[in-house]
C-alpha positions as CSV (number, residue, x, y, z in Angstrom):
1,X,29.4,20.7,64.7
2,X,27.8,17.3,64.6
3,X,24.5,18.9,63.8
4,X,26.1,20.9,60.9
5,X,27.5,17.7,59.4
6,X,24.2,16.0,59.3
7,X,22.7,18.9,57.4
8,X,25.5,19.2,54.9
9,X,25.0,17.3,51.7
10,X,27.4,16.1,49.2
11,X,27.3,17.5,45.7
12,X,25.3,14.6,44.3
13,X,22.7,14.7,47.0
14,X,22.1,18.5,46.7
15,X,22.0,18.2,42.9
16,X,19.4,15.3,43.0
17,X,17.3,17.2,45.5
18,X,17.2,20.3,43.3
19,X,16.1,18.7,40.0
20,X,14.2,15.8,41.3
21,X,15.5,13.5,38.5
22,X,18.4,11.9,40.1
23,X,22.0,12.7,39.6
24,X,21.7,14.1,36.0
25,X,20.4,17.6,35.9
26,X,18.5,18.8,32.8
27,X,20.3,21.7,31.2
28,X,18.4,24.8,30.2
29,X,19.4,24.2,26.6
30,X,17.7,20.8,26.5
31,X,14.6,22.2,28.1
32,X,14.6,25.1,25.6
33,X,15.0,22.7,22.6
34,X,12.2,20.5,23.8
35,X,10.0,23.5,24.3
36,X,10.7,24.9,20.8
37,X,10.2,21.4,19.3
38,X,6.8,21.2,21.0
39,X,5.8,24.7,19.8
40,X,6.9,24.0,16.2
41,X,5.0,20.7,16.3
42,X,1.8,22.4,17.5
43,X,2.1,25.2,14.8
44,X,2.7,22.5,12.1
45,X,-0.3,20.6,13.2
46,X,-2.4,23.7,13.2
47,X,-1.1,24.5,9.7
48,X,-1.9,21.0,8.4
49,X,-5.5,21.1,9.9
50,X,-6.0,24.6,8.3
51,X,-4.7,23.4,4.9
52,X,-6.9,20.3,4.9
53,X,-9.9,22.5,5.9
54,X,-9.0,24.9,3.1
55,X,-8.9,22.0,0.5
56,X,-12.2,20.6,1.7
57,X,-14.1,24.0,1.7
58,X,-12.6,25.2,-1.6
59,X,-13.2,22.2,-3.8
60,X,-15.9,24.2,-5.7
61,X,-13.1,26.4,-7.1
62,X,-12.3,23.6,-9.6
63,X,-15.7,24.2,-11.3
64,X,-14.9,27.9,-12.1
65,X,-13.3,29.1,-15.2
66,X,-10.1,30.2,-13.4
67,X,-10.0,27.2,-11.3
68,X,-10.3,24.7,-14.1
69,X,-7.7,26.6,-16.2
70,X,-5.0,26.9,-13.5
71,X,-5.7,24.0,-11.2
72,X,-4.5,25.7,-8.1
73,X,-6.6,23.4,-5.9
74,X,-5.0,20.4,-7.5
75,X,-1.5,21.8,-6.8
76,X,-2.4,22.5,-3.2
77,X,-3.8,19.0,-2.8
78,X,-0.7,17.5,-4.3
79,X,1.7,19.5,-2.1
80,X,-0.3,19.0,1.1
81,X,-1.3,15.3,0.8
82,X,0.6,13.4,-1.9
83,X,4.1,14.8,-1.3
84,X,4.2,14.0,2.4
85,X,2.8,10.5,1.9
86,X,5.2,9.8,-1.0
87,X,8.1,11.1,1.2
88,X,7.1,8.9,4.1
89,X,6.6,5.8,2.0
90,X,9.9,6.2,0.2
91,X,11.7,6.7,3.5
92,X,10.2,3.5,4.9
93,X,11.0,1.5,1.8
94,X,14.6,2.9,1.8
95,X,15.0,2.0,5.4
96,X,13.7,-1.6,5.0
97,X,15.7,-2.3,1.9
98,X,19.1,-1.4,0.6
99,X,17.7,1.1,-2.0
100,X,19.4,4.2,-0.6
101,X,18.9,5.9,-4.0
102,X,15.2,6.0,-3.2
103,X,15.8,8.9,-0.8
104,X,16.4,11.1,-3.9
105,X,12.7,10.9,-5.0
106,X,11.1,13.2,-2.4
107,X,13.4,16.2,-3.1
108,X,12.9,15.8,-6.8
109,X,9.1,15.7,-6.4
110,X,9.3,18.8,-4.2
111,X,11.4,20.5,-6.9
112,X,8.8,19.6,-9.5
113,X,6.0,20.9,-7.3
114,X,7.9,24.2,-6.8
115,X,8.4,24.6,-10.5
116,X,4.7,23.7,-11.2
117,X,3.7,26.4,-8.6
118,X,6.0,29.0,-10.0
119,X,4.7,28.3,-13.5
120,X,1.1,28.6,-12.4
121,X,1.8,31.8,-10.4
122,X,3.6,33.5,-13.3
123,X,1.0,32.5,-15.9
124,X,-2.0,33.6,-13.9
125,X,-3.4,36.9,-14.9
126,X,-4.6,39.6,-12.5
127,X,-8.3,38.9,-13.1
128,X,-8.0,35.3,-12.0
129,X,-5.7,36.1,-9.1
130,X,-8.2,38.8,-7.9
131,X,-11.0,36.2,-8.3
132,X,-9.2,33.7,-6.1
133,X,-8.3,36.4,-3.5
134,X,-11.9,37.6,-3.3
135,X,-13.9,34.3,-3.5
136,X,-11.4,31.7,-2.3
137,X,-8.9,33.8,-0.3
138,X,-7.8,30.9,1.9
139,X,-6.9,28.8,-1.2
140,X,-5.0,31.8,-2.6
141,X,-3.2,32.1,0.7
142,X,-2.4,28.3,0.7
143,X,-1.2,28.6,-2.9
């Protein structure tokens, strides 16, 4: 009996030995959330790298007739670079000052970019869209 008592552990001891992190076990939901956040971050990073690569390699589309007429490259540049920088700067300024109304600027800029993109998409004819899909397919995909 004495031997059994020495091998029995209290609930806290058995819990800490199972998770290796002390007396607070990590729940499966927290581990799942962290895993999903990491996966989403990696996919977002891959997307950003691909978008920047697309912008760099397709700059010559601005010299074509369709490219200079519809400015798809400029829209993609604005959406991928300017909008996130503007959102970050306005959030930092709003946090450092008492200008809480400044947080309205990024959603309004995003709405303006969406309207601009819809107008470009609807006004572009089939010949130009086919041109972009054949010659600058990655820019058309980003658009």
